[in-house]
N, C-alpha and C positions, 0 to 999 in steps of 0.2 A: 515259147510256152514251157512252163514247168512240167515235169513228168516224173513218173516212178516206173522202174523196171522191176518186175517180180521174177524170181528165178528159183530153181531147185537143182541140187546136184543130181547127176545122172543116176547115181545109186539110190537116190531118194532119202539120203541120210541128213541133208541140210537144206534149208531154204534161206534166201536172202533177198532183201529189198534194197534198192539204191535210189535215192531221191535227189533231184535238183529242184529246190524250193525258192530260188532266188527272187523271182517275181512276186511270189506269195509274201515273202517277208518284206520286200520293198514296199508293196502296197500297204501292208500293215503299218510300217513305219510312217508312210505318208499320211495315212488316215488318222493315226493316233498322235502324230508329231512326237514320237518318242525320242529321248536322248540315248546316247550310246549303250549304257549298261541295260537300260530298260528295253532297248531294241533287241539286243542279243538274247536277253532272257525270254522276251515274248516270242522272238523268232524260233528259239529252240523248242519252246512249248508248242508252237504251231506245227513244227516238223514232227514232234512226238505225236501230235494229234493225227497228222497225215499217215504216219506209220501205223498207228492203231486202227484208223479208218480202213486202211488197205488190208487189214486182217479180217475185215467183216464183209458180209454180203447183204443184198437186199436194201431195206430202208433203215438199217441200224444207224443210230447216231451215237457218237462217242464224245463224252465230255471229259477233258483232262483238267484237273485242278492242282496247281502247285500252291500249297497253302503253308508258307513259311512264316516265321515270326520276325523276319528281317525287314529292312526299310522298303523292300520291293513291294510288299503286300501281295495279295492273291494274284496269280496269273491263271487265266482261264482260256482254254481253246475248245471249240466244238467242231467236230469233223464228221463226215459221212463216208460211206464206202465208195462214193463216186469221185473222190479227190477234192471235195470242197472243204474249206476250213475257214473259221472266223475266230477272233479272240481279242482279248485286251489284257492289259496289266494295270493294276491300280495306281502305282506310282510310276508315271511315265517320264519323270524328270530326274533320272539317276545317271551320273556320268563319272565313272571311276575307271582308271587304267593303271596298270603297272608301269611305272615311269621308265624303266629300262627297256621294256619290250613293246610297250603300247598295247599289250594284251588287255582285253576288257574283262574286268572282274565281275563275276555273277554270284557265285556261291555265298560269299560273305553277306550279300544283301538279300538273298533268298532266306538264309538262316535255317533254323531247325523247324521241322514240321512234318507235313504229310504230302504224298502224291496220291491223289484220289482219281480213280477212273470209273466213270459211270457209263454203262452200256444200255441204251434204250432201244429195244428190239420191237417196240410196239405192243408189248405185253402189258399186263396190269401193273407189274412191279419191275422197274429197271434193276439191272444187276449193278452192284457197286463194290469195288475193291479198293483197299487202302493199304499203303505201306509207308513206313518212315522214309523221309528223305535221308539218304545215306551220304550224299555229297552236295546236293543243291545245284549240280551241274546239268541236270535234266536227263541227259543221255544215260548216265550210270544209274540214275534213279528209275528210269523206265526199264532198264535191263533187270533191276532188282524186282520191279513189279512183275515182269514176265516170269521170273523164277519163283517168287514168293506166292503170287496169286494164281498163276496159270501153270506152275510146275514145268516151265519150259526154259531150259538153259539158253541164254541169249547174250548177244553182244550188240550194243546200240551206240552209234556215234551221231551226234548232231552238232552242226557248226554254223555260225553266222560270222562272216568276215566283213569288216567295215572299211570303206575308203579312208585312208589316213588323213587326207586333206579336208574332207567334208563330213565324215562320220555317217555318210549314207551307206546303205547296204551294197556291198560289192558282190558278194556271193553267199549262198546259203544252201544247205542240203544235209544229207546224212545217209545212214544205212542201218539196217537191222539184219542180224544173222541169228538163226535159231537152229539148235541141234534137235533133230527129230528122233523118235524113240529107238530106231535101229542104229544110230551112230555109235561107233566103237570108241573106246578110250583112246586108241591110237589116232583115229581120225580127229577126235576132238582136240587132242594135243597138237596135231598138225595145223588145224584151223586156228587154234589159239596163237600159234607161232606166226601165222600169216597176219592176223589182226595186229599183233604187237609190232611187226616189222613193216606194215604198210605205211605209205606216205600219209601226210595229213589230209583231212577231208578237203580243205581249201585247195591244196595242191592238186588233188585228183579232179576236183570240179573245174579247174582251169585248163585241163588237158583237152585235146581235140575231141575225144569221145569220153566225156566225164563219167557217165554211169557204167559204161563197159569197163573203163579203167578201174572203177571202184570194185566191181564184181570180180574182175580178173585178179585183183589183189586179195580179195576176200578168199576166193577159192584156191588160189595158187595153182598147183598141178592137178587139182581135182577137177574133173570135167563137169560142166553144168549146162543147163539149157534155160533159155528165157521163156517165161510163161506169158509174157505180154508187157506192153508198154502203155501206160495210162496217164491222162492229163491230170495236173494238179492246179488248183487256183484258190486265191482268197475270194470267198463268196459268202455274202450274208443273205439270209432268207427273210430279212425283215421287210415290211411293207406298210404303207399307210393304213391299209385295211386291217392288218393284224394288230397294229397299235390301237386302232379305233376300238377293236374288240376288247383290248386291255383297259381302255378308258371306261368302256361300258361296264366292265366287271367291278369297278370300284364303287359303284352305287350312285344313287341320285344326288345325295347331298354334296359330295365333293365336286360333281359335275356342275351343279348349280353355283357353287362357289367360283369355279373357273369362269363361268359365264358372267357372274356379277363383278368379279374382281379384275379378270384379265381379258374378258370378251373374246376368249378363244384359248387355245393351248398349243404348246410347242413341245415336241418330244425328240430327243436325240438318242439314237441307238447306241448302246454301250459297246456293242461289238464292232461297229463299222463307222460310227460318227455320222451316219446319214440323219438329216433333220427332216421332221415332218410337222407341218403346221395345220391346225384345225380351226376353222372359223367358228364364230358364235353360232351361226345357223347350223353348222354340222353338229355341234354339241347339243343344241336344242332338239335336233332330230333324234338324237339318242334318247332323250327324255321321253319322247313320244312312243 
């Protein structure tokens, strides 16, 4: 089971999340049948959604939109505070690697554009924040969002590693570190050194205690405590009933056309690829 550990330094000056999102990204790849570059880009965005969701409480929903002008097209992830996330990438058939290292290229195919974060807390108007994409690598862009939109200095790392022979997801996860208001310049310098010298996310996630290893490397000699361990998963909230309400909302004439021309309807969820079929009788019942 995927999970996230939330933590805080004992002096209350820093907090950090460590995530293992391997099964989440595996399921996304399987559902959307994404090729390597698209898999990594979508996976990083899903992890970013899980990080943002973990920052929230109650029934808040977070939508992360990576809107670049590159070949990737929009990447969308929707997460909640309970560890659920769903998402999709417009162009799922991108496959580019650096020949010498096998590293999957992402940023050139995301391009220039914006990272948009929408928070729906159940109020009349959702909160929306937007920043320029500074790298297109997702993690750095999310850190820039935290600093620019929420005035919180942060470091974010997200990674998706693929199996070399099959291009399936081998491991995926990440971390978020934030400096809280009482952090001193000396402490921030110490933590920055820890981040720069820590092993790769993929290396830490393959250790015996991956999330503890990640947090130990983030904090270094600084003492910290765990605030809890919580499950993460790819989960879509679509249903036949919800889509039926959507069909109902388009009005009588389009429904009558579906009945006359197709004798029913089929809808595929953009987020999870689940397919829903509606009979002619079900559509006629809507008209009544």
